[in-house]
C-alpha positions, 0 to 999 in steps of 0.5 A, spaced: 500 499 499 505 504 499 505 506 506 509 503 511 507 500 518 509 506 521 504 510 517 510 514 512 504 519 508 509 523 506 510 518 501 504 519 496 500 512 496 498 511 488 492 508 489 489 514 493 492 519 489 488 515 483 483 516 486 483 524 487 485 525 481 480 521 478 475 525 482 479 531 479 476 530 472 468 532 475 470 534 482 474 542 484 480 540 487 485 544 489 491 546 493 489 548 500 497 550 501 503 550 497 506 542 496 514 542 497 518 535 497 522 534 503 527 538 500 524 544 499 522 545 492 515 548 490 511 541 486 504 545 486 502 551 489 497 553 493 489 555 489 492 551 483 487 546 480 489 538 481 491 535 474 494 529 472 501 533 471 500 533 480 502 526 478 508 526 474 510 532 479 509 527 485 513 521 482 519 517 486 518 524 491 518 524 499 513 530 500 513 536 506 506 535 508 502 528 507 498 530 499 491 529 503 493 535 507 495 540 502 489 538 498 481 540 498 475 538 495 471 546 494 465 542 492 466 534 495 462 531 499 459 536 506 453 534 512 449 536 507 449 530 502 451 525 507 444 526 511 441 525 503 444 519 502 441 516 509 434 519 508 435 515 501 435 509 506 430 511 511 425 512 506 427 506 501 426 499 501 432 496 503 434 491 507 436 495 512 430 499 513 426 496 518 433 496 522 434 504 522 427 507 521 425 506 529 432 510 530 431 515 525 429 522 529 436 520 533 440 518 526 438 525 524 440 530 529 447 525 529 449 526 523 448 534 524 453 533 529 459 529 525 465 533 523 468 532 517 476 533 518 479 536 511 483 530 509 477 525 511 472 530 506 478 530 501 478 522 501 470 522 501 469 526 496 475 524 492 471 516 493 464 517 491 466 520 484 472 514 482 469 508 488 461 509 489 461 502 491 466 504 497 462 511 498 456 508 499 458 503 504 461 508 509 453 511 509 451 504 510 455 503 515 455 510 517 447 509 518 446 502 521 452 503 527 448 509 529 442 505 529 445 499 533 447 504 539 440 507 539 438 499 540 443 496 545 444 501 550 440 507 553 446 512 548 445 520 549 447 523 541 454 524 543 454 516 543 450 516 537 454 522 533 461 517 536 458 511 532 456 513 526 463 518 525 466 511 526 462 507 521 463 513 516 471 513 517 471 505 518 474 503 511 477 510 509 484 507 509 481 502 502 482 508 499 489 506 499 489 499 496 488 497 489 481 497 486 481 490 485 484 488 492 476 491 494 473 487 499 467 486 495 471 482 491 477 479 495 472 476 500 471 471 494 478 470 492 482 465 496 489 468 493 494 471 498 496 476 496 489 479 495 488 477 502 494 481 505 493 487 501 486 486 504 488 486 512 493 492 511 487 497 510 484 496 518 491 499 520 492 504 515 485 508 517 487 507 524 494 511 522 491 516 517 486 518 523 491 519 528 497 522 524 492 527 519 486 528 523 483 530 529 478 525 531 478 522 537 482 516 540 475 512 540 474 513 533 481 511 530 482 505 535 476 503 532 477 503 525 483 499 526 478 494 529 473 493 525 475 486 522 477 483 529 473 478 533 472 476 540 474 469 539 480 472 535 479 469 529 479 476 525 485 481 523 489 483 522 492 483 529 487 477 531 485 480 538 480 477 542 475 478 547 477 484 552 482 487 548 478 490 543 474 497 545 466 496 545 466 501 539 470 496 535 466 490 537 461 495 534 463 495 527 465 489 528 458 487 528 456 492 522 462 490 517 459 483 518 452 485 517 453 489 511 458 483 508 452 479 508 448 483 505 452 483 499 450 476 497 444 476 492 438 475 496 441 476 503 436 480 508 436 482 515 434 473 517 441 472 515 444 478 518 442 474 524 444 467 523 452 469 521 453 474 528 451 468 531 452 462 528 460 461 532 459 461 539 462 468 542 465 471 535 461 478 536 458 481 542 451 478 543 448 484 545 449 486 538 445 480 535 438 481 539 437 487 533 437 484 528 433 479 530 427 484 532 427 488 525 427 482 521 421 479 524 417 485 521 420 484 514 418 478 509 421 471 512 427 468 510 427 464 503 431 459 502 434 458 495 436 451 494 432 445 494 431 440 500 435 434 496 440 440 495 441 443 502 442 435 505 448 435 500 451 441 502 450 440 509 453 433 508 460 435 505 460 440 510 459 436 515 464 431 513 469 437 512 469 439 518 469 432 522 475 430 518 480 437 517 483 437 524 486 429 522 487 432 514 492 438 519 495 433 523 497 429 518 499 433 513 505 436 518 511 433 516 516 430 522 519 435 524 515 440 524 519 447 523 515 451 530 513 457 525 509 451 520 506 448 528 504 455 529 499 455 524 497 449 524 495 450 532 491 456 530 488 451 524 485 448 529 483 452 534 478 455 528 477 449 525 474 448 533 470 454 533 467 452 526 465 444 529 462 448 536 457 453 532 455 446 527 454 442 533 450 448 536 446 449 530 444 442 529 445 440 522 449 434 524 444 430 521 443 432 514 436 428 514 433 432 519 432 438 515 425 439 513 421 444 508 419 448 515 427 450 517 430 450 510 431 457 509 435 458 517 438 451 515 441 454 508 444 460 511 448 456 517 451 452 511 453 458 508 455 462 513 460 455 517 462 455 509 464 461 509 468 461 516 471 455 512 474 458 506 476 464 511 481 459 515 484 458 509 486 465 508 488 466 514 492 460 514 495 462 508 497 469 511 500 467 517 505 463 512 507 469 508 514 469 511 515 462 512 520 458 508 518 455 502 517 447 505 513 450 509 509 454 506 508 449 500 506 444 506 500 451 507 497 450 501 497 443 501 493 444 509 488 449 505 487 444 499 485 438 504 480 443 508 476 444 502 476 438 499 470 435 496 467 442 499 467 447 493 463 445 487 458 448 482 453 452 486 
């Protein structure tokens, strides 16, 4: 992503700059101050509109001040435009509407108090033009984070505003990733490079907010935690339990909910299943509002026949039952310490899946009937997705391992899903 782990924003990220330049073709983005390189050479004058010539000037140059702090979108995103986008969610018939409408008044008040720092305003404005799906996701997360805060606690307006701000900013780090590594795409791909690009963005977003803006520390921290799970199965740090902030837990549930809703045909029923399918993966208090809201929506509908789902459940049961044994058999003797740690991580995550599988009662596929087909299908989809995710986690953990160890991890990943991935 071109920023170092420490977040040296003096080196311009090419992907963020590309987003800004694309937006500048239809928006007024100008230099808010003179832009100098680290040696004091003037590269771009204040008030000069951004153009592709800026990219050539910045090539391989370290800057005195980060480019994000030197530009402003004059006609970019503001509170009025964010409010209009949220009103579309409230007034529409989208799947989130039953979650949002009961809290419309509080959400509107919270929106009025959101602070848009110039750096964030620039990046959101550029994303709205160049990556509209990312901007739309940010607006949905903003509204959903506010609604969940209202639904799960006796929240002050200030707490709702903080949650909405965190939701709006949670994926700001994705602006610094190549567009092909966006989450909607990466979620369906298993290669390690895609996953490595994906796991960096929470940290980049956190460091950006800490170094270039004046947002409170708890909001920056929550942005860095929005893909962490309570059981340690998230990323980038696989943090657990009390190590996660309450706002970070909220964003993790919001992110998972919106990820589930990306699947065609998914609704709030599917979100409720996904958030509780693995015991203690997410904050239990955040699951209830989705279940309550789903009752006012249409009943969950299955996409598959009983026979098809029974076959899928049988394959999943076989994969989960034999996975630990396959992992252990794939390990060489002697086994290196890095490979042993990867195997222990994999086995721990598999046990979490098995716990969820056992609690679901679906280990007996023949017991699934038409009346429970839709929920059984949702559980199967959620657990299958988690099993594929274990492969990504193992591959990422092996990135710095030896060639032999990486080859072993590849064998383990193939064995985990053997017989599971079949055409729909």
